[in-house]
C-alpha positions in Angstrom: -7.1 1.7 11.3 -9.0 -0.2 8.7 -10.2 -3.7 9.6 -9.4 -5.1 6.1 -10.8 -8.5 6.8 -14.2 -7.2 8.0 -14.4 -4.7 5.2 -13.7 -7.4 2.5 -16.5 -9.6 4.0 -18.9 -6.8 4.2 -18.0 -5.9 0.6 -18.6 -9.4 -0.7 -21.7 -10.1 1.4 -22.9 -10.2 4.9 -22.6 -13.4 6.8 -19.5 -14.8 5.0 -17.4 -14.1 8.2 -19.7 -16.5 10.1 -18.8 -19.3 7.6 -15.2 -19.2 8.7 -13.2 -16.8 6.4 -9.9 -17.8 8.0 -10.6 -21.6 7.5 -8.9 -21.9 4.2 -8.6 -25.7 4.5 -12.3 -26.0 5.4 -13.3 -24.0 2.4 -11.2 -26.1 0.1 -12.7 -29.3 1.7 -16.2 -28.0 1.1 -15.3 -27.4 -2.6 -14.0 -30.9 -2.9 -17.0 -32.5 -1.2 -19.4 -30.5 -3.4 -17.7 -32.0 -6.5 -18.4 -28.8 -8.4 -17.7 -25.2 -7.3 -21.4 -24.4 -7.8 -22.0 -26.2 -4.5 -21.1 -23.0 -2.8 -24.1 -21.3 -4.2 -26.4 -22.2 -1.3 -23.9 -20.8 1.3 -24.1 -17.2 0.1 -25.8 -14.8 2.4 -26.1 -11.7 0.2 -24.3 -9.4 -2.2 -23.1 -6.9 0.4 -21.6 -3.5 -0.6 -20.6 -4.8 -4.0 -24.3 -4.8 -5.0 -24.1 -1.0 -5.1 -21.5 -1.3 -7.8 -22.7 -4.2 -9.8 -26.4 -4.0 -9.8 -27.7 -7.0 -11.6 -24.3 -8.7 -11.5 -24.2 -8.7 -7.7 -26.1 -12.0 -7.4 -23.4 -13.7 -9.3 -20.7 -12.4 -7.0 -22.7 -13.3 -3.9 -22.8 -17.0 -5.0 -19.0 -17.2 -4.6 -19.5 -17.3 -0.8 -17.1 -14.7 0.5 -13.3 -14.4 0.8 -12.6 -17.9 1.9 -14.4 -19.3 -1.2 -12.6 -16.9 -3.4 -9.3 -18.1 -2.1 -10.4 -21.7 -2.4 -11.4 -21.3 -6.1 -8.0 -19.7 -6.9 -6.2 -22.4 -5.0 -8.0 -25.1 -6.9 -7.3 -23.4 -10.3 -3.7 -23.1 -9.4 -3.5 -26.8 -8.5 -5.1 -27.8 -11.7 -2.7 -25.6 -13.7 0.3 -27.2 -11.9 -0.9 -30.7 -12.6 -1.2 -29.9 -16.3 2.4 -28.6 -16.3 4.1 -31.6 -14.7 3.4 -35.1 -13.5 4.6 -34.2 -10.0 3.6 -30.6 -9.3 5.4 -28.8 -6.5 3.7 -28.7 -3.1 1.3 -25.8 -2.8 0.5 -24.1 0.5 -3.1 -23.2 1.0 -2.0 -20.3 3.2 -0.9 -18.5 0.0 -4.6 -18.2 -0.9 -6.0 -16.9 2.4 -6.6 -13.2 1.5 -7.4 -12.1 5.1 -3.9 -13.2 6.2 -1.8 -11.7 3.5 0.0 -8.5 2.7 0.1 -7.0 -0.8 3.2 -5.6 -2.5 2.3 -2.1 -1.3 2.5 -3.2 2.4 -1.2 -2.9 2.9 -3.6 -5.9 3.6 -4.2 -7.9 0.5 -7.9 -7.8 1.3 -7.8 -4.1 0.3 -6.1 -4.9 -3.0 -9.0 -7.4 -3.8 -11.6 -4.7 -3.1 -9.8 -2.1 -5.3 -9.5 -4.7 -8.1 -13.2 -5.6 -8.0 -14.3 -1.9 -7.9 -12.0 -1.2 -10.9 -13.4 -4.2 -12.8 -17.0 -3.1 -12.1 -16.1 0.4 -13.4 -14.3 -0.9 -16.5 -17.4 -0.6 -18.8 -18.0 3.0 -17.7 -21.6 2.2 -16.6 -21.3 4.1 -13.3 -22.6 7.6 -14.2 -22.8 10.7 -12.0 -26.2 9.9 -10.6 -25.2 6.3 -9.8 -22.0 7.5 -8.2 -24.1 9.9 -6.0 -26.4 7.0 -4.9 -23.4 4.8 -4.2 -21.7 7.4 -2.1 -24.9 8.1 -0.1 -25.3 4.4 0.6 -21.7 4.0 1.7 -22.2 7.1 4.0 -25.2 5.4 5.6 -23.6 1.9 5.8 -22.3 2.2 9.4 -18.6 1.8 8.3 -15.9 3.8 10.0 -14.5 6.9 8.6 -11.3 5.2 7.3 -13.3 2.4 5.6 -15.6 4.9 3.9 -12.6 7.0 2.8 -10.9 4.0 1.3 -14.0 3.0 -0.7 -14.5 6.6 -1.9 -10.9 6.7 -3.1 -11.3 3.4 -4.8 -14.4 4.6 -6.6 -12.6 7.7 -7.8 -9.4 6.0 -8.9 -9.1 5.1 -12.6 -9.5 1.5 -13.6 -5.8 1.0 -14.2 -4.7 -2.7 -14.7 -1.0 -1.8 -14.4 -1.4 -0.1 -11.0 -3.5 -3.0 -9.8 -1.0 -5.6 -11.0 1.7 -4.0 -9.0 -0.2 -4.9 -5.8 0.5 -8.6 -6.3 3.4 -9.8 -4.1 3.3 -13.4 -5.5 2.1 -15.5 -8.3 -0.6 -16.8 -6.0 -1.8 -13.2 -5.2 -1.7 -12.5 -9.0 -4.1 -15.4 -9.6 -6.5 -14.3 -6.8 -6.5 -10.7 -8.0 -7.4 -11.7 -11.5 -10.1 -14.1 -10.2 -11.6 -11.2 -8.1 -11.7 -9.0 -11.2 -13.3 -11.8 -13.2 -16.0 -12.2 -10.5 -16.9 -8.5 -10.8 -16.9 -8.3 -14.6 -19.1 -9.5 -17.4 -16.5 -10.9 -19.8 -18.8 -10.8 -22.8 -18.8 -7.0 -22.7 -15.9 -5.8 -24.8 -14.6 -3.1 -22.3 -14.6 -5.5 -19.4 -12.9 -8.3 -21.4 -10.2 -5.8 -22.5 -9.7 -4.9 -18.8 -9.4 -8.6 -17.8 -7.0 -9.3 -20.7 -4.8 -6.3 -19.9 -4.8 -7.2 -16.1 -3.8 -10.7 -16.9 -1.0 -9.4 -19.1 0.2 -7.0 -16.5 0.1 -9.7 -13.8 2.2 -12.0 -16.0 -0.4 -14.8 -15.8 0.5 -17.9 -17.6 -2.2 -18.6 -20.3 -2.8 -22.0 -18.7 -3.3 -20.5 -15.3 -5.7 -17.9 -16.7 -7.7 -20.6 -18.4 -7.9 -22.6 -15.1 -9.1 -19.5 -13.3 -11.7 -18.8 -16.0 -13.0 -22.4 -15.7 -13.4 -22.0 -11.9 -15.2 -18.6 -12.4 -17.6 -20.1 -14.9 -18.4 -23.1 -12.8 -19.0 -21.1 -9.7 -21.2 -18.6 -11.5 
């Protein structure tokens, strides 16, 4: 059985688990104390398996600081969007943004949906050619992961970058926000193919333009 929480942390960067992935409240508090999301930069411990996919983009992803920080950024963007919509926004549960605790719409751990989305976003510009794929597959084979984890990553690598299929994994508006933010982390939005992927994913997820803008601001600040 896949340890989805561990795989997500190894995918995002070694050492994130030691910073308290399940401590959603603590992550959000660190963001608030920092004043700006860039305060997380010093906490990152490495790019992890995603470095194999993103190359030079991996350092940007590493600075987000793991799954807890990803959830905290999405949580803060969601709060900001709610505050813009109404003077008295509805109460928002932080637990809805703790990816290691959640189940996606397909019944699988939500952490796996995040990995699939980041891989798809990384592939959206078509930069992974046959030789790069071979090197990635060899590295994953030597990574020390279990057979199920490696099989999952290989399937995700081979799957087409399909925004509609990825959007169907979101079981809530909160999950939709976090999926889009994960894709934004793994993409270079100034590249036309990647921007098209992000825009189509947002459309398929049904993201409100204001929420998408809030997520974009958090991504830009954290990068």
